[in-house]
Every structure is written in C-alpha cells, then in structure tokens.
N, C-alpha and C positions, 0 to 999 in steps of 0.2 A: 516186425522183427522175426528173424528166422534163426532156428537152431542150425548148427553146422550140417546135420544130416539133411535137413530140409533144403538148405542153401546149396549143398552139393548136389542134390537131386535135381534142382532147378537148372543147374549148369551142366549137368551130365557128367560130373567128375566124382571122384571119391573123397571122403573126408581127409584122408592122409594128404591129399594134394592141397586142400584148404589149409591144413596145419603147416605145410611147408611154405605156402604163400604168406601165411601169418608170420612165420619165423623170419623169412628173408625180407619182409616188408613190402612184398608185391601187393598184397591185399590184407592189411591188418584187421583183425577181428575186434569188435567191441567187447567189453567185459562187463559182467554183472558184478554186484558187490561180493558174491561168493566166488568170483573169478571164473565164471562159466562163459564161454565164447558165444557171441551171437552176431548176426549180420542184419543190415537194413536195406531198404529199397535203393538207397543211394549206392550201397556196396554192389547190389545186383547190376545196376546200370554201369558201374565202372567195369565189373567183371565181364559184362557182355559187350564192352567197347562202345556203349552208347553215351558215355560220359567220360570226359578226359580225367585221368587221375591228377588230383591236386596234391599240393604239398600237404602232408599230414600234420595237422595241428590237433592237439589233445583238448578234450573236455575233462576237467579235473574237479572233483568234489573234495573240499577241505573241511574237516570236522576237528574241533578242539575243545578240551576242558582243561581246567587249571591243575588239578591234582588227582593222584591215584584213587582218592576217596570218591571221585566223581565218575569213576568208570562206568557205572550203570547209566548215568546221564549221557556219557559219550555213545553208548550203545543205542540209547533212545534217539539221540541226534542223527546217528548214521541211518538208523531205520527210517526216521522221518524224512531224511533227505533222499533215501532211495524211493520212497513213495512220491516225494515231490518231483523227482526227475522222471519217473515212469509216467506220472500224470501230465507232465509237460512234454512228453515225447522226446526227452533228451537223452541221447546215447552218451554214456560216460565211459571214458577210456582208463581213467585212473581214480582211485579212492585213496585219500590220505587222511589218516587219523592221528592225532598228536596230543600228548599231555604236557602242558606248559603254560605259564602265565601269559595273559594277553599283554602285559607290559614288557615281556621279555622278547626283544627282537633278535635274539640269538638262538631261538629254537631251531634245531637242525633241519626238520622237515620244512618249516616255514622259509628258511634261507634257501633250501634246495628248490622249493616251489618258486620263489622269487626269481632266482637265477635262471631257472628253466623258462619262466615267463619272459625275462629280459632277452633271452636268446631267441625269442619268437617261436617257441615250440608249443605254446599253449593258446588256444583260441578262446576258451571260456573257463573261468574259475567260478564255482558255485559254493556259497556258504549259507548257513542257516540265518546268520545275523552278522551285521558288520563287526561286532566285537569278537566274533569267532576267529576272524582273520587278525585283527589287532584291536586292542582296547582304545588306542588313540592313533591318529595319523592315517585313518582308513582313506580319507580323501587324497592324501598324498600317494598312497599305494595305487589307488584307482587311476590317478593321473599317469603314473608310471605304466600301468597296464595299458591304458588307452594309447599311450605313445608308441607301443609295440604291437598294436592291433589286437589286444587281448580284452575281452569283456568280462567284468565281474558281476555275477548275478547273485543278488541277496534275496533269500526267500522271505526274509522279515518275519521269521517265526520267533516271537518274543519269549515264548515258553522254553526255547532251547538256549536261552541266555541266562544261566543261573544267577539269581539275585545275591546269593551268598558269595559268589565269585566276585561280583562287583564290589561288595563290602570289603572283601579281602584286598582287592586292588587299590581301593581308596585308602585303606589303612596302610598299605605299603607306600603310597605316595606321601601320606602324612608323616610316616616314620622317616622317610628319606629326607624330606625338607626339615623336619625336626632335628635330625642329626647334622645337617648342614648349618642350621641356625645355631645349634648348641656349640658346634665346632668353631663358628665364626665368633661367638661370644667369648669362648675360652681363648681364642687367638687375640681378640681385642683386649681382654683382661691382662693377658701375658705381655702384650706390647706396652700397655700402660704401666704395668709394674716395672718393666725394664727401664722405661723412660724416667719414672720417679727415682729409681735406684741410681741412674746415671746422673740426675740432678743432685741427689743427696750425697753421692760419692763420686765426684769428678775425678778424672785421671790426674796424677800429680803434675804432669807437664802443663796441663790446662789450668791447674790451681796456681802454679807459679807465674804463668803468663798473665794472670789477672791481678797479681799483686803489684 
C-alpha cells in the first residue's frame, strides 16, 4: 500500500495529478475507513502501462445494527471489519454503515447497495456476519450477487451479531403473526355472527317465498 505522496514519487508526477486522475476516473484511489487515499501494487502496474485498465468494480464493507442504542456496537463492528480487511490484504473502496432492523428490507442504504450490485458495479461485499446484511433470505441475496459476478464475503464474527437484536427480531415476528391470527379470528367471528343474524332475520321477500 502506498500513500499518495509515495505513489506520485514512484511515477515521477505530483500529487495534484493523482488527485485529478482520481476525480476523472483515470486511476481511482482506494480509501481507508477515515477516507484517506492510498494505492496498491496493481494500481502501480496500471499507471506504468504494464497492466491493462479493467472495468472498475468496487469492494464494499457493509455494517449494520438495529437501533440508535447500539451505536457503540456499530463502531466496534466497523473497527473489527477494518482490522479484518487489512489482515486479509483487501483494498476497500466504500464503507457503508446503517442503523435499521435486519427484518426491514426497505433500509435505504441496503437498497442502494443491492441496486448498485445488480448493476454490476460491485465485485465484493464484506459483512461481519450473515445477519448484518439481512436476518433472513441471505442465501437469496447471495444468489443474486453470484448472478452478476459479485462475491459476498462473511467474516463470521459471531460477537458482532448482538444477541439482544436477535431477541427483538424474534419478538417482532411473533407480534406480526399474532396480529394476523387475532385479525383472522375477529374476521371469522364477525362472519359467523352475520350468518346467524341472516338465518334469524331473513329478508321479507325470502320469508314470503318460503310460505
């Protein structure tokens, strides 16, 4: 990994030229979690003309917790993922952190990430645990990713999957089905009541026709 000043020196250019290349997309820089630019050996080969420029696809890290009360856990998750990516030698282009339930598929950043993936703009998505991406249907999302050439890497760090969050999600599921069941029972009772009322109080025309 090279800092912009080191990279510019290797190429015999100034840092402003690198910044311009980054802006126009000629040679996009990688970004650290703190948004500092850096370059890799692959970038050096591209800049020296020894390796053809390939279509740029991003490596994205996605971190999530369910509520604002879990912000400290979100920070721990981001820090752990930065350590994981550095140890794996993985150059990250974009960091996404979001607060929203794992049962909610309408999370704005999650939707934006999914659409970007389906457009073929993402090569790798990294998550700490499967449920950081979605509580259910992870395999379905993974199949979608595979279909557009995107790989989802799961660090499998169980400690970054809060147990309290799982309990809250399970309670939400129970509440949802309880409401449906209660509503169905009410509907059934209302239907039966109307049926018995119709039997006990038939319309006049029906009563005369039966006489």
